Structure formats: structure tokens, C-alpha cells
C-alpha positions in Angstrom: -17.5 -3.7 17.9 -16.8 -3.8 14.2 -19.2 -5.8 11.9 -16.8 -7.4 9.0 -19.9 -8.5 7.4 -20.5 -5.3 6.2 -17.2 -3.5 6.2 -15.1 -4.6 3.5 -11.2 -4.4 2.5 -11.0 -2.9 -0.9 -8.0 -3.2 -3.0 -7.2 -0.9 -5.4 -4.8 -1.5 -8.6 -3.8 0.9 -11.2 -3.3 -0.4 -14.2 -2.4 0.5 -17.9 -2.0 -2.7 -20.5 -1.0 -4.9 -17.7 -3.3 -7.6 -18.3 -1.0 -10.5 -18.3 0.1 -9.8 -14.8 -3.7 -9.1 -13.1 -5.0 -13.2 -13.7 -1.8 -13.7 -10.6 -3.4 -11.1 -8.4 -6.7 -12.4 -8.9 -6.5 -16.0 -8.3 -4.9 -15.1 -4.9 -7.8 -13.3 -4.2 -10.4 -15.9 -4.6 -8.1 -18.4 -3.0 -8.6 -16.5 0.5 -10.9 -17.5 3.0 -12.4 -14.2 4.1 -14.3 -13.2 1.7 -15.0 -10.0 2.3 -12.5 -8.1 -0.1 -13.4 -5.8 -3.3 -11.0 -4.9 -6.1 -11.3 -1.3 -7.5 -9.6 -1.8 -11.3 -8.6 1.9 -12.3 -7.4 1.9 -15.4 -5.7 4.4 -17.8 -5.8 4.6 -21.5 -5.8 0.9 -22.5 -5.7 -0.8 -25.3 -8.6 -3.0 -26.0 -7.3 -6.5 -25.0 -6.8 -5.2 -21.6 -10.1 -3.4 -21.2 -11.6 -7.3 -22.6 -9.7 -8.7 -19.5 -11.7 -6.2 -17.1 -14.8 -6.6 -18.6 -14.4 -10.5 -18.8 -13.3 -10.6 -15.2 -15.9 -7.8 -13.4 -18.7 -9.8 -15.2 -17.8 -13.2 -13.6 -16.7 -11.7 -10.2 -18.8 -9.4 -8.7 -16.6 -8.0 -6.3 -14.6 -6.6 -9.1 -14.5 -3.5 -10.8 -13.6 -1.4 -13.0 -13.4 2.8 -13.6 -11.2 5.0 -16.4 -8.2 6.5 -14.5 -10.1 10.3 -14.4 -7.3 12.8 -17.0 -7.4 14.8 -14.2 -5.9 12.8 -12.1 -2.8 11.9 -13.6 0.0 8.8 -13.0 -0.6 6.2 -10.4 -1.1 8.4 -7.3 -4.1 10.2 -9.7 -5.3 6.5 -10.1 -4.8 5.6 -6.5 -6.4 9.0 -5.6 -10.0 8.2 -7.3 -9.5 5.0 -4.5 -9.6 7.4 -1.4 -12.4 9.0 -3.1 -14.3 5.5 -3.8 -13.7 3.8 -0.5 -17.0 3.4 2.1 -16.7 5.1 5.5 -16.3 2.1 6.9 -13.9 0.0 4.0 -10.1 -0.2 4.6 -8.3 0.8 1.7 -5.0 -1.3 -0.1 -3.2 -0.2 -2.7 -1.5 -2.9 -4.8 0.0 -3.0 -8.5 -0.8 -5.1 -11.2 1.8 -7.7 -10.4 0.9 -7.8 -6.3 -0.2 -10.8 -5.4 -1.3 -11.8 -1.7 1.4 -14.6 0.6 -1.1 -16.8 1.2 -4.3 -18.1 1.4 -5.0 -17.7 4.9 -3.4 -13.5 5.2 -6.7 -11.8 5.3 -8.0 -13.8 8.0 -5.1 -13.8 10.0 -5.1 -9.7 9.3 -9.0 -9.7 10.5 -8.4 -11.5 13.9 -5.3 -9.1 14.5 -7.8 -5.9 13.4 -10.8 -7.5 15.8 -8.3 -8.0 18.2 -6.8 -4.7 18.8 -10.5 -3.2 18.7 -11.4 -5.5 21.3 -9.3 -3.5 23.4 -11.0 -0.5 22.4 -8.6 0.7 19.7 -9.2 1.2 16.1 -5.8 2.0 13.9 -5.8 4.0 12.0 -3.0 2.7 9.6 -2.6 -1.6 9.5 1.0 -1.8 8.7 2.5 -5.4 8.0 5.0 -6.9 5.4 6.1 -7.4 1.9 8.5 -9.7 -0.1 9.9 -8.8 -3.6 10.0 -11.2 -5.8 12.5 -11.6 -9.2 10.5 -10.8 -12.0 12.2 -13.4 -13.8 12.5 -16.6 -11.4 9.8 -15.7 -9.3 11.9 -16.5 -6.2 11.4 -14.1 -2.9 13.8 -12.0 -2.6 14.2 -8.8 0.2 11.8 -8.7 2.7 10.3 -5.0 4.0 10.1 -4.3 7.3 8.6 -0.9 8.6 8.6 -1.4 12.4 8.4 -4.2 15.5 5.0 -5.3 16.0 3.0 -3.1 18.7 0.5 -0.2 18.6 2.6 3.7 18.0 1.3 6.2 18.6 2.0 9.5 17.0 5.9 10.6 18.6 6.9 7.0 18.4 5.6 6.7 14.5 7.1 10.2 13.5 10.3 9.1 14.8 10.5 5.7 13.0 10.5 8.0 9.9 13.0 10.0 11.2 15.0 7.9 11.1 14.8 6.3 8.0 12.3 3.6 8.3 8.8 3.9 5.8 5.4 1.9 5.7 5.8 -0.5 2.7 2.3 1.5 0.7 1.7 -2.2 -0.9 1.6 -4.2 2.5 0.1 -0.7 4.2 -4.2 -0.7 5.1 -5.3 2.5 5.7 -8.4 2.9 7.8 -11.0 5.4 8.0 -9.3 7.5 10.0 -6.0 7.8 7.9 -8.4 9.3 5.6 -10.3 11.8 7.7 -6.8 12.9 8.8 -5.6 12.9 5.1 -8.0 11.5 2.2 -5.7 11.9 -0.9 -1.7 12.1 -2.4 -0.3 15.3 -2.3 0.3 16.5 -6.1 3.1 17.1 -7.8 4.9 13.7 -6.6 5.4 10.8 -9.5 7.3 8.1 -7.4 7.2 9.2 -4.4 3.3 10.5 -3.2 3.5 7.6 -0.8 6.2 8.5 1.2 5.1 11.7 1.6 1.1 10.8 2.6 3.1 8.6 5.7 5.5 11.8 6.5 2.7 14.3 6.4 0.3 11.7 8.1 2.8 11.9 11.1 2.1 15.6 12.0 -1.1 14.3 12.9 -2.3 14.9 16.6 -4.1 10.9 18.2 -2.6 8.4 15.0 -2.8 5.0 16.2 -0.8 2.6 14.1 -0.5 -0.8 14.6 2.8 -2.4 13.0 2.0 -6.4 12.2 4.5 -9.5 12.0 2.9 -10.3 9.4 3.2 -11.3 5.7 0.4 -9.5 3.7 1.7 -9.3 0.3 4.8 -10.1 -2.6 5.7 -7.6 -5.1 7.6 -8.4 -8.4 10.7 -7.0 -8.3 10.3 -4.3 -10.9 8.4 -1.3 -12.4 8.2 2.2 -11.5 9.9 1.5 -8.0 12.7 1.4 -9.4 13.4 4.0 -12.7 13.6 7.2 -12.9 16.3 7.6 -10.0 17.3 11.1 -10.0 14.2 11.5 -10.2 12.8 9.7 -7.2 15.5 10.8 -5.0 14.9 14.6 -5.7 11.1 13.7 -5.0 12.6 11.9 -1.9 14.1 15.1 0.0 11.1 16.9 -1.0 8.9 15.0 0.9 11.7 14.9 4.4 12.3 18.9 3.7 8.5 19.2 3.9 8.0 16.6 7.1 11.2 17.6 8.9 12.2 21.3 7.3 16.5 21.8 8.1 16.7 17.9 9.2 15.7 15.7 6.0 19.4 15.2 5.3 19.0 13.1 8.7 16.3 10.3 6.8 16.8 10.9 3.6 20.2 9.0 4.5 19.0 6.8 6.9 16.7 5.5 4.6 19.7 4.7 2.2 21.8 2.9 4.7 18.6 1.0 5.7 18.2 0.0 1.7 21.5 -1.2 1.7 21.6 -3.6 4.9 18.1 -5.1 3.4 20.2 -6.3 0.3 23.1 -8.3 2.6 22.3 -12.0 3.0 21.8 -12.0 6.7 18.6 -9.8 6.3 16.5 -12.1 3.9 
């Protein structure tokens, strides 16, 4: 049986002069009814005001810690790779941006209850995939939701099939368990924008994979940031990711991915 008094949820947050956004993230965590979370801020070359906020935050909230980003690990995914290294053997790992926050005060308790129930049946998932919802950066109104797969437990074949059909786990709503990290312990170099997609695709090559999908809205995310920028490079990296995973069949999940994206913008999908 898993001891949730000694296991933790480690939330890794890459930062760069984003201190104005972080209070919302921190407040949402401090309101959680399940208290066994920790935050690791991995900070790039931020200015004095941001570093001062981090120092004050970690002095007041013992569950928070910050480290400087390793120059050898560049970009957002480099910072996330430091999170892979920092995670304990029993930790569940969650990657958030500075502009993400929990969907409700009870969401971690609901998540852990679902995980304990699954574990009681003799299954410890490698990934726990929840849902999220984007919020308009200006108004804060909630917009389109992220959905990977209907609730249930997927094996390697069914997980890979979902990826082939263009679905992708949202990394902000996906918990990386000890099993996933044993299979694949870091994001691959060379991807500035889609290392998360490449990780999930490469993970689908691993035999014996177990992916638990939950009907649980875990996170709210500001509809802004790097994911909406550098469109040409992003498309090139998405194509490269699918080629690495599916070879000549790359075009099928590539097209399916963007059909899904367009469909998610329709009014009845909200």
C-alpha cells in the first residue's frame, strides 16, 4: 500500500521574471485540502525583484524551494529536466508554468483518492492524465478544455493508439509517476517547443506501460505563453516528433492532431 504521508506531489515551475503571476499559483496550492505537495521553482536569469519574491516565498512557505537553472539545461524543458533529477523515488511529478493554478481546493484530494483506489486494485499507473481548461489572459474567463482520452486504464497498445489518432496528454494536467521516470527520465534535447509531445510519444514505445485517465479538471492555464508563438518552428518540431515515433505514418497523427485542435475551438466543445 502507498503511504501518502511520505509520498509527495512535486510541482516543478520554470520561472523567468514571472513573479507577478506566481501568487495566484501559490494561493491555489495553499488552499488545497491535501497538503503533501512541494514546489520547486527553477529560475532562469531573472532580475532582483523576481529573486527577492522567490526568497521571501520560500522563507514563508516551507513546501517551496527554488534553484537556479543549470546553464547546461537551457530553455523551459531544460528547467523541467532539473525537476526530473530533483524528484524522489516515490514522488509524483507535475510540470506547471508560472501562469497555471489549481482548478479547485479539493482537486488534489480527489486526485489522490483516485490513485489510491487504483493502487488498491494492484495497479500503480506510470502516468495519471487529468484535464485542464484554458483561461483568457485578459478577462480570466474559462475557454476550451483539454481532453486526452475517456476515463479508464490504458495499456501500451491503447495509449499508443490514442497518440496515433492525434490525442496528446496535456503536460500541465499529467502526473509523471515513478514508473514513467524509470522508462524515460528526461526530455530529449533539440526540442524547444514540443519536448513534452516527444516524451509522450517515446514513452509509448515502452512495454508494460499503464496510463490512468481521469475525468478530473486539475488545472487552469492562462491562454498565452510560448505555446502560442513561433508557429513555424512548432509545426516543424511536431512533425519531427511524430516521425521519430511513427516513421512514414507521421502525417496521420499530425493531421489528426490539428483536426482535434480545430474541433476544440467550436462552441459545442466548450
